Each structure stands twice: as structure tokens, then as C-alpha cells.
C-alpha positions in Angstrom: -1.9 -0.8 9.0 -0.9 -0.9 12.7 -1.8 1.9 15.1 0.9 4.4 15.6 1.7 7.9 16.9 3.9 10.5 15.3 5.4 12.8 17.9 8.2 15.3 18.1 11.5 13.6 18.9 13.4 14.6 22.0 17.1 14.6 22.7 16.8 11.3 24.6 15.6 9.6 21.3 19.0 10.3 19.6 20.5 6.9 20.5 17.5 4.9 19.2 17.4 7.0 16.0 21.1 6.3 15.4 20.5 2.6 16.0 17.6 2.6 13.5 19.9 4.2 10.9 22.5 1.5 11.4 20.1 -1.3 11.2 18.7 -0.2 7.9 19.1 -2.9 5.3 18.9 -0.2 2.6 22.4 0.9 3.5 24.2 -2.5 3.3 26.6 -3.4 0.5 27.6 -0.6 -1.8 25.7 2.0 0.3 27.2 1.1 3.7 29.9 3.8 3.6 27.2 6.5 3.7 26.1 5.7 7.2 29.4 4.4 8.5 30.1 6.2 11.8 27.0 8.3 11.4 25.2 9.5 14.6 22.0 11.4 15.2 23.0 13.6 18.1 20.8 15.1 20.8 21.9 18.5 19.5 20.7 17.6 16.0 17.3 16.6 17.4 17.1 19.9 19.3 18.0 22.0 16.3 15.8 20.5 13.7 12.2 19.2 13.3 12.7 15.6 14.0 9.6 13.4 14.3 9.3 9.7 15.3 6.6 7.2 14.5 6.0 4.7 17.4 3.6 1.9 17.8 1.3 1.4 20.8 4.0 -0.5 22.7 6.4 2.5 22.2 8.6 0.7 19.6 10.3 3.0 17.1 8.9 2.4 13.6 10.6 5.3 11.7 11.5 8.9 11.8 12.3 11.9 9.7 14.2 15.2 10.1 13.1 18.4 8.4 15.7 21.1 8.2 14.0 24.5 7.7 17.0 26.5 6.3 17.5 25.6 3.6 14.3 23.5 3.4 15.3 19.9 3.1 14.2 16.4 4.2 17.6 15.6 5.7 16.8 12.1 7.1 14.0 9.6 6.6 14.2 6.0 7.9 11.6 3.3 8.4 12.5 0.2 10.4 12.9 -2.8 8.1 10.1 -4.7 9.8 7.7 -1.7 9.3 8.4 -1.2 5.6 5.5 -1.7 3.3 2.9 -0.9 6.1 2.3 2.7 5.2 4.6 4.2 8.0 6.9 5.9 5.4 4.0 7.4 3.5 2.5 8.8 6.8 5.8 10.2 7.8 6.3 12.0 4.5 2.7 13.3 4.6 3.4 14.5 8.2 6.7 16.2 7.0 4.9 18.0 4.2 2.3 19.2 6.6 5.0 20.4 9.1 6.7 22.2 6.2 3.5 24.0 5.4 3.0 25.0 9.0 6.6 26.4 9.0 5.7 28.5 6.0 7.8 26.6 3.5 6.7 26.3 -0.2 8.9 23.3 -1.1 11.2 20.8 0.5 14.3 19.4 -1.2 15.1 15.7 -1.0 18.5 14.3 -1.9 17.4 10.7 -2.2 19.1 7.4 -1.4 19.0 6.0 -5.0 16.8 3.0 -4.1 14.2 5.3 -2.4 13.7 7.6 -5.4 10.6 5.7 -6.6 9.1 5.9 -3.1 9.4 9.7 -3.0 8.1 10.0 -6.6 5.0 7.9 -5.8 4.3 10.4 -2.9 4.5 13.4 -5.2 8.1 14.5 -5.2 9.2 15.8 -8.6 12.7 15.2 -9.9 14.9 18.3 -10.3 18.3 16.9 -11.0 21.1 14.8 -9.5 23.7 15.5 -6.9 27.2 14.4 -7.8 29.3 12.0 -5.7 31.0 13.3 -2.6 33.8 10.9 -1.9 35.0 9.1 0.1 31.6 8.2 1.7 29.3 8.8 -1.3 30.8 7.6 -4.6 27.5 7.6 -6.6 25.1 10.2 -8.0 22.0 10.8 -5.9 18.6 11.9 -7.3 17.5 15.3 -6.2 13.7 15.8 -5.8 11.4 18.4 -4.5 8.0 18.2 -2.7 5.7 21.2 -3.3 4.1 22.3 -0.1 0.4 23.2 -0.6 -0.5 25.2 2.5 2.3 27.6 3.5 0.0 29.7 5.8 -1.3 27.0 8.0 -1.2 27.6 11.8 1.8 26.3 13.6 1.4 23.3 15.8 3.6 20.4 16.9 1.1 18.1 18.6 1.4 14.4 18.3 -0.6 12.7 15.6 -2.2 9.3 16.3 -3.1 7.2 13.4 
């Protein structure tokens, strides 16, 4: 695994996060409509707990967005070239830790269908499906939930170097 840092995103990261979303090969073909025209805005980054993984050269490897109310992993993306290196696992572990620090007991995930197995391998439990919401999403999506094991942990948002 390569050396990386997970840090809180700032508004200036929004454009790079949007570009990563649009480069994702997981959203080509039948899933392309879901991200068509989608933007991660500076306001979104300011309002939610968005964290980025960057390598030692500062290249964006991935990111996630944790929404606190209601508790949900809203976005999670890993750059195609970083997939399979453990970046996604570390981001999800970081997210669960941040959820605990925020006092959450669980985090909902409405998964991109091809990512369901990834979330389940990391401990998310299936709780149902979310029906299609045309015109952008014309397929059912798995709904999962991560249990958060330490809801009383002290709050901190320091960068994590791995």
C-alpha cells in the first residue's frame, strides 16, 4: 500500500472532487446518468464531513462525505488507479471512526449496485433496497448500514497519515 494522508476537505477541493466523480469508470454505461451533471460544491464541502485521501505528492486518491443528519455515507469515490490498494477500505474505516466521534450509532449507505460487495466485506449489513428514482436512477439500489462501535469517542478532525 502506498503512503497517504486522510484530511478534512476544504471548499477549494470541490472542483477536484467533482472531477474524480466524473472520471469514475464505475459510472459508465448504464450508470452514467446518475452522475451526469453532478457537482460537489464548495457549500457541500463546508456543510458536511468530507474527507480526502491524498498521496505524498498531493494527488487525490479518493474521498467520502458523511452526512450527520440523517446519518448517511452520501458519497464515496476512489480514483480508478487507486482501486484495489486499500484506499477505499481506509476511507470507510475513517468514516466509521468519524461517525463514532460525532456520536452516531449507525450510518446508512445507499450503495451503487456494483459496490455492495465492497461495503459488505467491510461490515455493512444489508437492510433493504431503495426503489428507482427516474429519470437519473432507473434501477434498485442496495441499502446497507454500518454499525458504529464507539459513539462516545472524543471529537477530533486531525489528519490521519497512513
